[in-house]
N, C-alpha and C positions, 0 to 999 in steps of 0.2 A: 720371619718378623722385622720391623725397622730400627735400626740404632736407638730410631728417640722412644718408639713404641716398646723397646726393650730396655731402658731406663723410667721410661713412666707408669707402665705394670707396674717397677715396687722398689721406690724408693730406695732404699737400699746401696739395691745396685749401684743408683747415682752415686752417694755417699761410702763407697765399697773403697777398700784397696783390691791391683788389681793385678796378676803374674804373667805375664803375656809368655808362647812357645813357640817362636817363631813368625813370622808372614809371607817362608816361601812355602805352605803346605799348595799343595794344587792335587786336584782330581782328574778322574783319567783322560779328559777336554782340555787338559793342561791350564785351569780356573785355578789364582791364585787366591790362598784364604790369608787370617793371622788364625792366630790359638789362642783364647785367654782364658784364665782361672777366677771368676769373682769370689775374691776373700766371704763375704758376707752370706754369699748365698754358698757357697761349695759349689756352684754355675761351672760348668767348662762349656766353651763356648767357642765354635766356629762365625768370622764373618768375613763375609765378599762384600768388592767391593766391584760397583756394576762396571759392565763396558762403557768407555768415552768414545762417541763415534770420535775418526779422524778424518781432518775433513783438510784441503786444500786453500788455504787464501786468492786473494785476489794476487799480491803478490810470489807467488808461489810456492807459500811455506805451507810447511805440514803444525798444525795444529790442535788438538783434542778440545774441543766443545762440551759443554757444561757436562756433566754426567747428567747417565740418565738415572734416576732414581736414586734416591737413600743409598746408607749402608746398612746388607740384609744381616742380622742373626740367626743363628739356629743353635740350641743351646743341644750338647750332645750329653753332658753329663752328669750327676752333681756326684760330687766328693768328697768325703768330710774334711779333709786337712793335707794340707799343704805336703806331709808330707809321706802323703799315698799315693796323691800326684804324681807328684816327685817319681816318686817307684817302676808307679804302672809306663809311665814316659822317659824313661832311660836308654837313651839313644835315642830321643827327641832329635837334637840336633842335629843328627846325620843324617838320620829318615827324612825330615824334613822335605833335605835338597833330592829327592831320589824321585823319579817322575809317579804323578801318581799315589805319593805320600797318604793322602789320606784314607786308602787301603791301608799301611801301617797302622793310624791310627784307629780304627774305625776294627782292628782285632784283636786293641787293648779297650775296651770299651765296646763290649758287645750288644745290639738290640737299640745301638742311638740310630 
């Protein structure tokens, strides 16, 4: 679902504090993701920014046009407390820098 739909679906998400766990997560194809946790709902989610097309303008400069679509969100787990989440994510800073780091994340949240 897109980010606006995510927040519109549950107003508690919009009002809540969020904890960020990096924006360098990648899948096997190299797509970048951000990881965040919504305090009020306990939802741990991945957010992916869509690819923006790169074009060459009439002056030979390369520019990114408008992004295609909006930010996409996927809830991957519900974790009751920040303490439990931090324990399950021990080592995330280093792990998120590795290629296909979502595999490391998936191992900590099976079934997501």
